[in-house]
PAFI-150364 format. One record per residue: residue in one letter; residue number from 1; x, z, y of N, C-alpha, C, CB in turn. Coordinates in steps of 0.2 Angstrom, whole numbers, plus 2048, in hexadecimal, padded with zeros to 3 digits. Glycine has a CB too. Layout:
// residues N
TORMI  resn  resi  n_xx  n_zz  n_yy  ca_xx  ca_zz  ca_yy  c_xx  c_zz  c_yy  cb_xx  cb_zz  cb_yy
TORMI     A   NUM     X     Z     Y      X      Z      Y     X     Z     Y      X      Z      Y
...
***
This chain:
// residues 113
TORMI  resn  resi  n_xx  n_zz  n_yy  ca_xx  ca_zz  ca_yy  c_xx  c_zz  c_yy  cb_xx  cb_zz  cb_yy
TORMI     R     1   7DE   501   279    7E0    503    272   7DC   4FF   26D    7DE    50A    271
TORMI     A     2   7D6   4FD   26E    7D2    4F9    26A   7D5   4F2   269    7CA    4F8    26C
TORMI     L     3   7D7   4EF   26F    7DA    4E9    26F   7E1   4E9   26B    7DB    4E6    276
TORMI     E     4   7E4   4EE   26C    7EB    4EF    268   7E9   4EF   260    7EE    4F5    26A
TORMI     W     5   7E4   4F3   25E    7E2    4F3    257   7E0   4EC   255    7DC    4F8    257
TORMI     V     6   7DC   4E8   259    7DA    4E2    256   7E1   4DD   255    7D6    4DE    25C
TORMI     R     7   7E5   4DE   25A    7EC    4DA    25A   7F0   4DC   254    7F0    4DB    260
TORMI     T     8   7F0   4E2   252    7F4    4E4    24C   7F1   4E5   246    7F8    4EB    24E
TORMI     E     9   7EB   4E6   246    7E7    4E8    23F   7E3   4E2   23D    7E3    4EE    240
TORMI     T    10   7E2   4DD   240    7DE    4D7    23E   7E2   4D1   23C    7D8    4D6    243
TORMI     P    11   7E0   4CD   238    7E3    4C7    236   7E4   4C2   23C    7E0    4C3    230
TORMI     P    12   7E9   4BF   23D    7EA    4BA    243   7E5   4B5   244    7F1    4B7    242
TORMI     D    13   7E1   4B3   23E    7DC    4AE    23F   7D5   4B2   23F    7DC    4AA    239
TORMI     A    14   7D5   4B8   241    7CE    4BC    241   7CA   4B9   247    7CF    4C3    242
TORMI     T    15   7C4   4B9   246    7BF    4B7    24C   7BA   4BD   24D    7BB    4B1    24A
TORMI     L    16   7B9   4BF   253    7B5    4C4    255   7AF   4C2   259    7B9    4C9    259
TORMI     L    17   7AA   4C6   258    7A4    4C5    25D   7A5   4CA   262    79D    4C6    259
TORMI     A    18   7A4   4C8   268    7A5    4CD    26E   7A0   4CA   273    7AC    4CD    271
TORMI     S    19   79F   4CF   278    79B    4CC    27E   79E   4C7   282    799    4D3    283
TORMI     P    20   79B   4C3   286    79E    4BE    289   7A4   4C1   28E    799    4BA    28E
TORMI     E    21   7A3   4C6   291    7A8    4C9    295   7AE   4CB   291    7A5    4CF    299
TORMI     M    22   7AD   4CF   28C    7B3    4D1    288   7B6   4CB   284    7B0    4D6    282
TORMI     G    23   7B2   4C6   282    7B5    4C0    27F   7BA   4BD   283    7AF    4BC    27E
TORMI     M    24   7BA   4BE   289    7C0    4BB    28D   7C6   4BF   28D    7BE    4BA    295
TORMI     F    25   7C6   4C5   28B    7CC    4C9    28B   7CF   4C9   284    7CA    4D0    28C
TORMI     I    26   7CB   4C9   27E    7CE    4CA    278   7D3   4C4   276    7C8    4C9    273
TORMI     P    27   7D1   4BE   277    7D7    4B9    275   7DD   4BA   279    7D4    4B2    276
TORMI     A    28   7DD   4BB   27F    7E3    4BC    283   7E7   4C2   281    7E1    4BC    28A
TORMI     Q    29   7E3   4C7   27F    7E7    4CE    27E   7E9   4CF   276    7E2    4D3    280
TORMI     T    30   7E5   4CB   272    7E7    4CC    26B   7E9   4C6   267    7E0    4CF    268
TORMI     G    31   7E7   4C0   26A    7E9    4BA    266   7E3   4B8   261    7EF    4BA    263
TORMI     R    32   7DE   4BC   261    7D9    4BA    25C   7D3   4B6   260    7D5    4C1    25A
TORMI     R    33   7CF   4B3   25C    7CA    4AE    25E   7C3   4B2   25F    7C9    4A8    25A
TORMI     V    34   7BF   4B0   263    7B8    4B3    264   7B3   4AD   264    7B8    4B7    26B
TORMI     L    35   7AD   4AF   263    7A8    4AA    263   7A7   4A7   26A    7A1    4AE    261
TORMI     Y    36   7A7   4AB   26F    7A7    4A9    276   7AC   4AC   27A    7A0    4AA    279
TORMI     G    37   7B0   4A8   27D    7B5    4AB    281   7B5   4A8   288    7BC    4A9    27E
TORMI     H    38   7BA   4A4   28A    7BA    4A1    291   7B5   49B   291    7C1    49F    293
TORMI     P    39   7B1   49A   296    7AD    495    296   7B0   48E   296    7A8    495    29C
TORMI     F    40   7B6   48D   298    7B9    487    298   7BD   486   291    7BE    486    29E
TORMI     E    41   7BE   48B   28D    7C1    48A    287   7BD   48B   281    7C7    48F    287
TORMI     T    42   7B7   48C   282    7B2    48D    27C   7AE   487   27C    7AD    493    27D
TORMI     V    43   7AE   484   276    7AA    47E    274   7A2   480   275    7AB    47B    26E
TORMI     D    44   79E   47C   278    797    47D    279   796   484   27C    793    47C    273
TORMI     A    45   79A   486   282    79A    48C    284   794   490   286    79F    48C    28A
TORMI     E    46   78F   48C   289    789    48F    28B   785   492   285    785    48B    290
TORMI     K    47   785   48D   280    781    48F    27A   784   495   277    781    489    275
TORMI     E    48   78B   495   276    78E    49B    273   78E   4A1   277    796    499    272
TORMI     K    49   78E   4A1   27D    78D    4A7    282   786   4AA   280    78E    4A5    289
TORMI     R    50   781   4A5   280    77A    4A8    27F   779   4AB   278    775    4A2    280
TORMI     T    51   77C   4A8   273    77C    4AA    26C   77F   4B1   26C    780    4A5    268
TORMI     A    52   785   4B2   26F    788    4B9    26F   784   4BE   272    78F    4B8    272
TORMI     E    53   781   4BC   278    77C    4C1    27B   776   4C3   277    77A    4BE    282
TORMI     T    54   773   4BE   274    76D    4BF    270   76F   4C3   26A    76A    4B9    26E
TORMI     L    55   775   4C2   267    776    4C6    261   777   4CD   263    77D    4C4    25E
TORMI     Y    56   77A   4CF   269    77B    4D6    26B   774   4D9   26E    780    4D6    271
TORMI     E    57   770   4D4   270    769    4D7    273   764   4D8   26D    766    4D1    277
TORMI     G    58   766   4D7   267    762    4D9    261   75C   4D4   260    760    4E0    262
TORMI     R    59   75D   4CE   263    757    4C9    262   757   4C6   25B    758    4C4    267
TORMI     W    60   75C   4C7   257    75D    4C4    250   75B   4CA   24B    764    4C1    24F
TORMI     A    61   758   4C8   246    757    4CD    240   75E   4CE   23D    752    4CA    23B
TORMI     A    62   75F   4D3   23A    765    4D5    237   768   4D0   232    765    4DC    233
TORMI     G    63   764   4CD   22E    766    4C8    229   767   4C1   22C    760    4C7    224
TORMI     E    64   764   4C0   231    765    4B9    235   76C   4BA   239    75F    4B8    23A
TORMI     A    65   76D   4C0   23C    773    4C1    23F   779   4C0   23A    773    4C7    243
TORMI     A    66   778   4C4   235    77E    4C4    230   77F   4BD   22D    77C    4C8    22A
TORMI     S    67   77A   4B9   22C    77B    4B2    22A   77F   4AE   22F    774    4AF    228
TORMI     Y    68   77D   4AF   235    780    4AB    23A   787   4AD   23B    77C    4AC    241
TORMI     L    69   789   4B3   23B    790    4B6    23C   794   4B3   236    790    4BD    23C
TORMI     I    70   791   4B3   230    795    4B0    22A   796   4A9   22B    791    4B2    224
TORMI     S    71   791   4A5   22D    792    49E    22E   797   49C   233    78B    49B    230
TORMI     R    72   798   4A0   238    79C    49F    23E   7A3   4A2   23C    799    4A2    244
TORMI     G    73   7A4   4A5   237    7AB    4A8    235   7AC   4AE   239    7B0    4A3    236
TORMI     I    74   7A8   4B2   23C    7A9    4B8    23F   7AB   4BE   23B    7A3    4BA    244
TORMI     D    75   7B1   4C1   23C    7B4    4C6    238   7B2   4CD   23A    7BB    4C5    237
TORMI     F    76   7B2   4CE   241    7B1    4D4    244   7AC   4D4   24A    7B8    4D7    246
TORMI     I    77   7A9   4D9   24B    7A4    4DA    251   7A7   4DF   255    79D    4DC    24E
TORMI     W    78   7A8   4DD   25B    7AB    4E2    261   7A5   4E5   264    7B0    4DE    266
TORMI     Y    79   7A4   4EC   264    79F    4EF    267   7A1   4F4   26C    79A    4F2    262
TORMI     G    80   7A2   4F2   272    7A5    4F7    277   7A0   4F8   27D    7AB    4F5    27A
TORMI     P    81   7A2   4FA   283    79D    4FB    288   799   4F5   28A    7A1    4FE    28E
TORMI     R    82   79D   4EF   28B    799    4E9    28D   794   4E7   288    79F    4E4    28E
TORMI     E    83   795   4E8   282    791    4E6    27C   78B   4EB   27C    794    4E6    275
TORMI     Q    84   78C   4F1   27D    787    4F6    27D   782   4F5   283    78A    4FD    27E
TORMI     A    85   785   4F3   288    780    4F1    28E   77C   4EB   28C    785    4EF    294
TORMI     L    86   77D   4E7   288    779    4E2    286   773   4E4   281    77D    4DC    282
TORMI     G    87   775   4E9   27D    770    4EB    278   773   4F1   273    76E    4E5    274
TORMI     E    88   76E   4F3   26F    770    4F9    26A   773   4F6   264    76A    4FD    268
TORMI     R    89   776   4FA   260    77A    4F8    25B   776   4F7   254    780    4FD    259
TORMI     A    90   76F   4F8   255    76B    4F8    24F   76C   4F3   24A    764    4F8    251
TORMI     V    91   76D   4EC   24C    76E    4E7    247   775   4E7   244    76D    4E0    24B
TORMI     W    92   779   4EB   246    780    4EC    243   781   4F3   240    785    4EB    249
TORMI     Q    93   77C   4F7   23F    77D    4FE    23D   77F   4FE   236    776    501    23D
TORMI     D    94   77E   4F9   232    781    4FA    22B   788   4F6   22A    77C    4F6    226
TORMI     Y    95   78B   4F4   22F    791    4F1    22E   796   4F6   22E    793    4EC    234
TORMI     P    96   79C   4F6   22A    7A1    4FB    22A   7A5   4FB   231    7A5    4FA    224
TORMI     V    97   7A6   501   233    7AA    502    239   7B1   502   237    7A8    509    23D
TORMI     V    98   7B5   4FE   23A    7BC    4FE    239   7C1   501   23E    7BF    4F7    237
TORMI     Y    99   7BD   502   244    7C1    505    24A   7BC   508   24E    7C5    4FF    24E
TORMI     E   100   7BD   50E   251    7B9    511    255   7BD   516   25A    7B3    515    252
TORMI     R   101   7BD   515   260    7C1    519    265   7BF   517   26C    7C8    518    263
TORMI     D   102   7BF   51C   270    7BE    51B    277   7B8   516   279    7C4    518    27A
TORMI     G   103   7B3   517   275    7AD    513    277   7AC   50C   274    7AC    513    27E
TORMI     V   104   7B1   50A   270    7B1    504    26D   7B1   505   265    7B8    500    26F
TORMI     V   105   7AC   501   262    7AB    501    25B   7AD   4FA   259    7A4    503    259
TORMI     I   106   7B0   4F9   254    7B2    4F2    251   7AF   4F3   24A    7B9    4F0    251
TORMI     L   107   7AB   4EE   248    7A8    4EE    241   7AA   4E8   23D    7A0    4EE    242
TORMI     A   108   7AB   4E8   237    7AD    4E3    233   7A7   4DF   230    7B1    4E5    22D
TORMI     V   109   7A7   4D8   231    7A2    4D4    22E   7A2   4D3   227    7A1    4CE    232
TORMI     E   110   7A8   4D4   224    7A9    4D2    21D   7A6   4D7   218    7B1    4D3    21B
TORMI     G   111   7A4   4DD   21B    7A0    4E2    217   799   4E2   219    7A3    4E9    218
TORMI     K   112   796   4DC   21A    78F    4DB    21C   78A   4DF   218    78E    4D3    21C
TORMI     P   113   785   4E1   21C    780    4E5    219   77C   4E1   214    77B    4E7    21E
***
């Protein structure tokens, strides 16, 4: 259902932050871009994979993470079971929730804290 929501409720040019595992599904199922997706289709894949993981692991301060997301054109943050396994949502707690169902939360970056 969350993938359907992304496909129907986000702009066609939207970019999402997702875990490396989920980043492989989102483009195929929704037509949207991700920071890190398939290792052979992502430019500088290893670096982008590490960046996505460290963002979810909470290694970045909230302001630093927000600046990075803005600089990379990230519109939404996908926070489902795979992302929850990487870390808590503390750094994203002030972002507006635009979707929440079945264990998946999607937050908008445009309403940055």
